LOVOMAR-995179 format. One record per residue (C-alpha): x, y, z. Coordinates in steps of 0.1 Angstrom, whole numbers, plus 5000, padded with zeros to 4 digits. Each point is the difference from the previous one (the first is absolute). Layout:
> X, Y, Z
...
END
This chain:
> 5316, 0804, 5749
> 4967, 4980, 5011
> 4983, 5019, 4973
> 5026, 4991, 4972
> 4995, 4959, 5010
> 4962, 5008, 4999
> 5005, 5015, 4964
> 5024, 4972, 4988
> 4977, 4971, 5009
> 4970, 5017, 4984
> 5018, 5009, 4967
> 5015, 4967, 4996
> 4968, 4982, 5007
> 4982, 5022, 4975
> 5026, 4993, 4971
> 4997, 4962, 5007
> 4967, 4986, 4984
> 4979, 4973, 5012
> 5021, 4968, 4997
> 5031, 5020, 4999
> 5008, 4994, 4964
> 5026, 5029, 5000
> 5031, 4993, 5022
> 5020, 5029, 5015
> 5022, 5019, 4980
> 5039, 5001, 4994
> 5025, 4995, 5031
> 5017, 5012, 5016
> 4974, 5026, 4997
> 5011, 5037, 5004
> 4990, 5025, 5030
> 5004, 5029, 4977
> 5001, 5001, 4964
> 5002, 4966, 4979
> 4971, 4997, 4977
> 4975, 4973, 5011
> 4983, 4973, 4981
> 4970, 4977, 5006
> 4986, 5003, 5033
> 5031, 5013, 5016
> 5002, 5037, 5015
> 5032, 5020, 5011
> 4997, 5014, 5035
> 5001, 5033, 4987
> 4967, 4993, 4979
> 4985, 4985, 5032
> 5009, 5029, 5022
> 4985, 5026, 4974
> 4966, 4980, 4998
> 4970, 5013, 5017
> 4990, 4977, 5031
> 4969, 4975, 4992
> 4968, 5013, 5009
> 4968, 4984, 5010
> 4995, 4964, 5003
> 5034, 4994, 4987
> 5017, 5021, 5026
> 4980, 4979, 5027
> 5016, 4970, 4988
> 5037, 5013, 5008
> 4994, 5017, 5032
> 5026, 4996, 5027
> 4989, 4993, 5033
> 5020, 5009, 5030
> 4993, 4985, 5035
> 4982, 5025, 5022
> 5022, 5014, 5027
> 4984, 5030, 5010
> 5019, 5002, 5032
> 5033, 4995, 4985
> 5025, 5025, 4992
> 5007, 5002, 4965
> 5029, 4979, 4988
> 5032, 5014, 4983
> 4999, 4996, 4961
> 5032, 4978, 5003
> 4985, 4974, 5025
> 5007, 4964, 4994
> 4977, 4970, 4995
> 4987, 4998, 5036
> 4970, 5022, 4988
> 4980, 4977, 4977
> 4982, 5017, 4973
> 4969, 4980, 4989
> 4992, 5004, 4965
> 4965, 4991, 4986
> 5004, 4974, 4972
> 5005, 5017, 4966
> 4995, 4969, 4982
> 4991, 4966, 5007
> 5024, 4967, 5001
> 4982, 4990, 4968
> 5012, 5032, 4983
> 5034, 4994, 5010
> 5000, 4963, 4988
> 4983, 5011, 4968
> 5026, 5024, 4989
> 5021, 4980, 4975
> 5034, 5002, 4982
> 5009, 4975, 4972
> 5033, 4989, 5022
> 4980, 4997, 5033
> 4981, 4968, 4997
> 4968, 4997, 5024
> 5016, 4971, 5019
> 5029, 5023, 5008
> 5003, 5003, 5039
> 5009, 5039, 4993
> 4973, 5008, 4977
> 4974, 5014, 5025
> 5029, 5021, 5017
> 5011, 5013, 4965
> 4963, 5009, 4992
> 4997, 5018, 5033
> 5032, 5020, 4997
> 4991, 5010, 4965
> 4968, 5010, 5011
> 5012, 5021, 5029
> 5025, 5017, 4975
> 5031, 4990, 5016
> 5013, 4976, 4972
> 4994, 5001, 4962
> 5001, 4976, 4972
> 5032, 4995, 4979
> 4977, 5011, 4970
> 4961, 4994, 4992
> 5003, 4964, 5001
> 5028, 4990, 5024
> 5008, 5005, 5037
> 5035, 4984, 4997
> 4996, 4984, 5033
> 5035, 4983, 5000
> 5020, 5031, 4992
> 5021, 5014, 5027
> 4989, 5029, 5020
> 5025, 5029, 4997
> 5007, 5028, 5027
> 4984, 5025, 4977
> 4969, 4977, 4997
> 4998, 4996, 5036
> 5000, 5035, 5012
> 4975, 5009, 4973
> 4977, 4974, 5013
> 5004, 5012, 5036
> 4996, 5034, 4989
> 4967, 4991, 4983
> 4990, 4983, 5032
> 5007, 5029, 5018
> 4975, 5020, 4980
> 5025, 5010, 4975
> 5003, 5038, 5009
> 5024, 5019, 4978
> 5023, 5024, 5017
> 5010, 5035, 4981
> 5035, 4993, 5010
> 5018, 4972, 4986
> 5028, 4989, 5025
> 5022, 4979, 4982
> 5039, 5002, 4998
> 5008, 4966, 4985
> 5024, 4997, 4971
> 4982, 4973, 4982
> 4964, 5014, 5005
> 4985, 5027, 4978
> 4978, 5028, 5012
> 4975, 4990, 4971
> 4999, 4964, 5005
> 4965, 4979, 5001
> 5012, 4992, 5037
> 5013, 5036, 5010
> 4973, 5011, 5023
> 4999, 4964, 5017
> 5034, 5000, 5007
> 4999, 5036, 5014
> 4972, 4990, 5022
> 5017, 4971, 5011
> 5032, 5020, 5010
> 4980, 5026, 5017
> 4982, 4977, 5020
> 5029, 4978, 5010
> 4985, 4968, 4982
> 5030, 4997, 4978
> 5036, 5012, 4999
> 5028, 5001, 4973
> 5029, 4978, 4996
> 5035, 5008, 5015
> 5013, 5012, 4966
> 4975, 5026, 4996
> 4974, 4982, 4977
> 4965, 4986, 5005
> 5003, 4972, 4978
> 4964, 4999, 4989
> 5003, 4971, 4976
> 5016, 4978, 5029
> 4978, 4969, 5008
> 4983, 5001, 5035
> 5010, 4970, 5023
> 4979, 4989, 5030
> 5021, 5015, 5026
> 4999, 5034, 4980
> 4963, 4998, 4996
> 4996, 4992, 5037
> 5018, 5031, 5008
> 4980, 5022, 4976
> 4969, 4985, 5013
> 5007, 5007, 5037
> 5012, 5038, 4995
> 4968, 5005, 4980
> 4977, 4986, 5026
> 5020, 5014, 5028
> 4984, 4980, 5027
> 5003, 5014, 5036
> 5007, 4967, 5017
> 5029, 4984, 4988
> 5000, 4964, 4993
> 5019, 4975, 5023
> 5031, 4989, 4979
> 4988, 4964, 5000
> 5013, 4984, 4966
> 5010, 4966, 5021
> 4971, 4983, 4982
> 5015, 5000, 4964
> 5028, 4981, 4991
> 5022, 5028, 4988
> 4986, 5026, 5026
> 5037, 5007, 5010
> 5010, 5008, 4966
> 4979, 5032, 4998
> 5022, 5030, 5003
> 4998, 5023, 5027
> 4983, 5031, 4981
> 4973, 4976, 4988
> 4994, 4979, 5031
> 4972, 5024, 5016
> 4982, 5003, 4967
> 5002, 4966, 4991
> 4986, 4988, 5036
> 4971, 5025, 4994
> 4989, 4990, 4964
> 5001, 4961, 5012
> 4983, 5008, 5029
> 4972, 5017, 4983
> 4999, 4975, 4970
> 5011, 5023, 4974
> 5024, 4973, 4986
> 4976, 4972, 5004
> 4999, 4996, 4962
> 5036, 4992, 4997
> 5015, 4989, 5030
> 4995, 4966, 5018
> 5028, 4989, 5024
> 5027, 5017, 4980
> 5002, 5036, 4994
> 5027, 5003, 4973
> 5004, 5036, 5007
> 5021, 5006, 4969
> 4974, 4988, 4974
> 4985, 5026, 4978
> 4964, 5007, 5002
> 4977, 4994, 4972
> 4970, 5023, 4989
> 4976, 4974, 5009
> 5013, 4995, 5035
> 5001, 5038, 5003
> 4963, 5000, 4992
> 4996, 4973, 5030
> 5019, 5021, 5023
> 4980, 5033, 4994
> 4970, 4983, 5004
> 5011, 4985, 5033
> 5013, 5034, 5012
> 4965, 5016, 4993
> 4986, 4973, 5019
> 5020, 5007, 5027
> 5001, 5038, 5002
> 4963, 5008, 4985
> 4983, 4967, 5009
> 4983, 5003, 4966
> 4976, 4972, 4997
> 5011, 4988, 4966
> 5036, 5003, 5009
> 4995, 4978, 5034
> 4981, 4973, 4978
> 5027, 4998, 4973
> 5029, 5004, 5026
> 4984, 4970, 5021
> 5005, 4977, 4972
> 5036, 5009, 4994
> 5021, 4973, 5008
> 5036, 4984, 4993
> 5003, 4966, 5015
> 5030, 4992, 5020
> 5018, 4969, 4986
> 4993, 4969, 5018
> 5033, 4982, 4997
> 5004, 4961, 5003
> 5036, 5003, 4995
> 5002, 5023, 5031
> 4979, 4976, 5021
> 5025, 4972, 4991
> 5032, 5021, 4997
> 5021, 4978, 5024
> 4992, 4968, 4980
> 5007, 5014, 4965
> 5032, 5015, 5013
> 5009, 4964, 5012
> 4991, 4987, 4965
> 5020, 5028, 4983
> 5031, 4990, 5022
> 4997, 4965, 4994
> 4995, 5000, 4964
> 5028, 5026, 4995
> 5025, 4976, 5020
> 4986, 4971, 4979
> 5009, 5014, 4969
> 5033, 5017, 5010
> 4990, 5035, 4999
> 5023, 5026, 5012
> 4974, 5028, 5002
> 4963, 4999, 4991
> 4970, 5025, 5003
> 4963, 4996, 4995
> 4969, 5024, 4998
> 4966, 4989, 5004
> 4968, 5014, 4983
> 4966, 4998, 5012
> 4969, 5016, 4986
> 5021, 5021, 4976
> 5024, 5012, 5028
> 5035, 4992, 5014
> 4992, 4989, 5033
> 5031, 4984, 5013
> 5036, 4994, 4993
> 5028, 4973, 5010
> 5037, 4997, 4998
> 5027, 4973, 5007
> 5037, 5000, 4999
> 5025, 5027, 4987
> 5000, 5027, 4975
> 5037, 5002, 5001
> 5015, 4970, 5020
> 5012, 5010, 5036
> 4993, 5037, 4996
> 4964, 5007, 4992
> 4970, 4979, 5009
> 4973, 4995, 4973
> 4969, 5022, 5003
> 4966, 5001, 4982
> 5013, 5034, 4985
> 5036, 4989, 4987
> 5004, 5005, 4965
> 5009, 4972, 4974
> 4998, 4991, 4964
> 4965, 4986, 4991
> 5014, 4989, 4968
> 4974, 4988, 4974
> 4971, 5014, 5022
> 5013, 5031, 4985
> 4981, 4993, 4971
> 4967, 5005, 5020
> 5012, 5036, 5006
> 5007, 5005, 4963
> 4965, 4988, 4993
> 4986, 5025, 5028
> 5020, 5029, 4981
> 4985, 4989, 4968
> 4965, 5000, 5011
> 5004, 5034, 5019
> 5012, 5016, 4964
> 4972, 4980, 4982
> 4974, 5016, 5024
> 5018, 5033, 4993
> 4995, 4996, 4964
> 5039, 4998, 4993
> 5000, 4968, 4985
> 4980, 4975, 4979
> 5001, 4964, 5011
> 4991, 4985, 4966
> 5019, 5022, 4975
> 5036, 4994, 4989
> 5028, 5013, 5020
> 5015, 5014, 4969
> 4980, 5030, 5008
> 5018, 5008, 5030
> 5036, 4990, 4984
> 4998, 5020, 4972
> 5004, 4969, 4976
> 4982, 4974, 4982
> 4997, 4970, 5024
> 4986, 4968, 4982
> 5003, 4963, 5002
> 5006, 4994, 4964
> 4986, 4965, 5006
> 4965, 5015, 5011
> 5003, 5037, 4988
> 4963, 5007, 5006
> 5002, 4991, 5039
> 5015, 5029, 5020
> 5027, 4995, 5024
> 4981, 5016, 5027
> 5005, 5012, 5036
> 4973, 4974, 5010
> 5022, 4974, 4981
> 5029, 5010, 5020
> 4981, 5001, 5031
> 4989, 4960, 4994
> 5033, 4989, 4987
> 4986, 4993, 4966
> 5019, 5028, 4982
> 5021, 4977, 4975
> 5028, 5020, 5008
> 5030, 4974, 5007
> 5007, 4993, 5037
> 5035, 5011, 4998
> 5026, 4995, 5030
> 5014, 5024, 5022
> 5029, 5005, 4976
> 4980, 5020, 4978
> 5000, 5036, 4999
> 4971, 5018, 5017
> 5013, 5034, 4987
> 4972, 5018, 4980
> 5021, 5000, 4967
> 5005, 4962, 5001
> 4965, 4995, 5009
> 4986, 5020, 4974
> 5023, 4985, 4972
> 4987, 4964, 5010
> 4965, 5013, 4999
> 5000, 5016, 4966
> 5021, 4973, 4984
> 4974, 4973, 5002
> 5018, 4977, 5021
> 4969, 4984, 5017
> 4992, 4964, 5008
> 4976, 4980, 4974
> 4969, 5002, 5025
> 4970, 5023, 4999
> 5001, 5031, 5022
> 4973, 5000, 5026
> 4989, 4965, 4997
> 5003, 4977, 5032
> 5016, 4973, 4979
> 5031, 5024, 4997
> 5005, 5005, 5036
> 5039, 4996, 5011
> 5009, 5015, 5036
> 5021, 5031, 4986
> 5021, 5022, 5021
> 5017, 5017, 4972
> 4963, 5010, 4986
> 4992, 5012, 5034
> 5031, 5026, 4996
> 4985, 5011, 4967
> 4967, 5005, 5017
> 5015, 5020, 5027
> 5019, 5021, 4974
> 4967, 5004, 4978
> 4982, 5014, 5032
> 5027, 5023, 5007
> 5003, 5016, 4964
> 4962, 5003, 4997
> 4998, 5018, 5034
> 5031, 5019, 4996
> 5008, 4990, 5038
> 5018, 4974, 5020
> 4978, 4971, 5012
> 5013, 5008, 5036
> 4982, 5035, 4995
> 4970, 4982, 4985
> 4997, 4977, 5031
> 5007, 5030, 5024
> 4972, 5023, 4985
> 4974, 4973, 4998
> 5006, 4978, 5028
> 5032, 5002, 5022
> 4997, 5034, 5012
> 4964, 4996, 5012
> 5006, 4964, 5013
> 5030, 5012, 5018
> 5022, 4973, 4982
> 5037, 5003, 4998
> 5010, 4979, 4969
> 5020, 5006, 4970
> 5007, 4981, 4966
> 5037, 5004, 5009
> 5011, 4990, 5037
> 5020, 5029, 5005
> 4973, 5024, 4995
> 4978, 4991, 5029
> 4996, 5029, 5024
> 5014, 4980, 5030
> 5031, 4983, 4991
> 5007, 4991, 5036
> 4972, 4973, 4996
> 5015, 4984, 4969
> 5008, 4963, 5005
> 5028, 4976, 4990
> 4990, 4974, 4975
> 5010, 4965, 5010
> 5004, 4971, 4976
> 5011, 4963, 5006
> 5016, 5010, 5036
> 5021, 5029, 4985
> 4993, 5035, 4987
> 4977, 5003, 4970
> 4999, 5038, 4999
> 5020, 5018, 5024
> 4989, 5032, 5022
> 5023, 5022, 4981
> 4986, 4990, 4966
> 4965, 5005, 5012
> 5009, 5035, 5011
> 5020, 5009, 4967
> 4973, 4986, 4977
> 4986, 5036, 4990
> 4985, 5012, 4966
> 5027, 5007, 4976
> 4982, 5009, 4970
> 4980, 5027, 4985
> 4977, 5009, 4984
> 4969, 4978, 5008
> 5002, 4969, 4979
> 5037, 4999, 4996
> 5002, 4965, 5014
> 4977, 4970, 5008
> 5026, 4985, 5024
> 4977, 5004, 5033
> 4966, 4991, 4990
> 5001, 4961, 5000
> 5012, 4997, 5037
> 5017, 5032, 5013
> 4973, 5010, 5025
> 5010, 5004, 5036
> 4977, 5005, 5029
> 4989, 4984, 5032
> 4974, 4975, 5006
> 4978, 5024, 5019
> 5001, 5023, 4968
> 4994, 4972, 4975
> 4971, 4990, 5023
> 4984, 5034, 4994
> 5005, 4995, 4962
> 4983, 4966, 5003
> 4973, 5013, 5023
> 4990, 5027, 4972
> 4997, 4973, 4975
> 4980, 4975, 5026
> 4978, 5032, 5007
> 4989, 5009, 4965
> 5024, 5029, 4996
> 4990, 5016, 5035
> 5026, 5007, 5026
> 4987, 5012, 5034
> 4967, 5017, 4985
> 5022, 5015, 4970
> 4992, 4988, 4967
> 5032, 5000, 4982
> 4993, 4978, 4973
> 4966, 4994, 4986
> 4984, 4965, 5010
> 4995, 4994, 4961
> 5035, 5006, 4995
> 5011, 4973, 5027
> 4971, 4978, 4984
> 5020, 5005, 4966
> 5036, 4989, 5015
> 4982, 4970, 5013
> 4984, 4987, 4968
> 5013, 4966, 4992
> 5015, 4990, 4966
> 4984, 4971, 4988
> 5010, 4972, 4997
> 5017, 4989, 5030
> 5040, 4997, 5000
> 5015, 4966, 5002
> 5006, 5002, 5037
> 4962, 5004, 5005
> 5002, 5037, 5008
> 4987, 5030, 4981
> 5020, 5032, 4988
> 4984, 5034, 5007
> 5013, 5034, 4996
> 5031, 4997, 5019
> 4984, 4974, 5024
> 4997, 4962, 5000
> 4967, 4983, 5016
> 4994, 4964, 5012
> 4968, 4986, 5012
> 5001, 4979, 5031
> 5033, 5015, 5011
> 5007, 4997, 5038
> 4963, 4991, 5006
> 4986, 5032, 4982
> 4976, 4997, 4970
> 5022, 5025, 4982
> 5034, 5019, 5005
> 5016, 5024, 4980
> 5040, 4999, 5007
> 5035, 5007, 4987
> 5033, 4986, 5014
> 5036, 5013, 4996
> 5036, 4987, 5004
> 5032, 5015, 4994
> 5035, 5000, 5020
> 4986, 4978, 5027
> 4965, 5016, 5004
> 4968, 4977, 4996
> 4970, 5021, 5003
> 4961, 4994, 4996
> 4971, 5028, 5002
> 4965, 4986, 4998
> 4965, 5009, 5006
> 4965, 4989, 4999
> 4977, 5024, 4982
> 4967, 4986, 5015
> 5011, 5006, 5037
> 5026, 5027, 4993
> 5027, 4980, 5021
> 5034, 4992, 4992
> 5034, 4992, 5007
> 5035, 5014, 4990
> 5031, 4979, 5010
> 5036, 5016, 4992
> 5032, 4976, 5011
> 5037, 5002, 4995
> 5021, 4969, 5001
> 4974, 4975, 5001
> 4996, 4968, 4976
> 4987, 5006, 4969
> 4979, 4967, 4998
> 4966, 5005, 4987
> 4967, 4981, 5013
> 4974, 4982, 4979
> 4986, 5033, 4985
> 5033, 5013, 4987
> 5005, 5025, 5028
> 5031, 5004, 5024
> 4992, 4974, 5027
> 5013, 5024, 5025
> 4973, 5024, 4990
> 4973, 4978, 4995
> 5003, 4980, 5033
> 4996, 5034, 5017
> 4973, 5014, 4977
> 4978, 4969, 5004
> 5003, 5001, 5037
> 4989, 5037, 5003
> 4972, 4995, 4973
> 4987, 4971, 5022
> 5003, 5021, 5033
> 4981, 5032, 4987
> 4975, 4980, 4980
END
């Protein structure tokens, strides 16, 4: 095993010329037979190469501590015996390894270079590492197999219904099962393509390291320590105790978040520092740090709660929820009153209609599909509808997705009585019934619920998926958000709220629960996309935090920073009310004491809501109400939301 590690390091360095102009090969790289490209080698090829000789061999010697009087330790011993390894390469070598998608300033860059030079991880191709891609079970056991030396057994111990005996990961899975590092699922599968979560990674690593002394089950220092399931508690405590998760865990563990390839590189580097005391790994690991959030909201929780209570009572709210975002994370939540009068007290996790803030969700779906190459922001939507869609007054200006996102499409702002069925919308689009204004021009701006229905349908037709599924795949599953465009489709219907309006019921609990998707296929109706989304303030806070933090959620880059910047582009000139329109967002300068805020409001059936964030400080506030007055403040925002938002922004400044 030690000889294999030696060979692996030597061969990889021999393949990488000075300056590391060649990146590692395709990933996931096989351990048996897949053809390699660039600087990559399969584990089988490495195993068959002769060991380095002479001066090159001296650079990769493994040095074990001198213990002449100690009995030989069993091969399966844990990490209590530290194997010291002379540096096979320098810190500068690790930092010099470059991939096009890993900028020099990326805090993961050094660990990525280190893990590649050690042969544990490979590039996605010759130019990219894909640091934000999620680690799968197959990729993880392959990396650990390589870390162990990559020995290939003559016997393949696999009996899983979803795992072939000739897959690129076959020998690694067999090794992991044989050594007890991995186990199959209860249904007889291995699920090789499943994402690895933080809690699962902790368990895999703990079994791999097999320490002789178990850690103390001391997870009390983390806000969600009690949420770690029993099977993972010991492994998680050990991983945190040894700083293996220092690059992704602050004061909250988020055990069910998936792990990215960049994060795995940091974890493996930290593991090398822990097990081997390898100098380069130790130096890199010492610099890995994920800061705990310092929350002014938590420090002033009682005062803010009193302000929330007083403001809710002032404006006659039956129920109210608040989420606070600081430095790109949801740090605190508040609640007031009733979810359903007399029977169900409001909590920050109750789910209510967010009304027109739904449009921000549609915008996020559009940006995700844009990044995937599914849609073009500036071409005619007729491409997706299969008909000619042109404003006859401006036939050269496309009616585009960008125009729909910015309320400048020139599609008439039809009322709720206009059918949103696909056939009816398509008839209107191809008949040329447009307003006499230029598509895409800010001068053509008119707030348009109907056009957002068309936008949602366009995205569903283009992707062939319901927008709920688009949001789930790109955001909600990872962020653990329970939301839906139709209130009855949320997972936990017991947390749905009654919506109150003018002292009576605006939307009953039974109506909220029964409002489920009744259409098929995707694009069949646009009824839900202007205001139907339902979720809690806590979950909407997560979506707001994603935008405030340039597309990054708890260390996972779910949207590119450039894509969020695109969403925030202001359409010139200003609108008559002094605000700017951006892609699904509105913006004002000087709002609530901040230089610049992005926001959206929403009202329907008695809810008056607002979400907002400061892109410079990465702070934000979400306020969702039921039964309150809809009076507006001087900035055109519902006063009940604005008064709470201003107070919180002042408090956390």
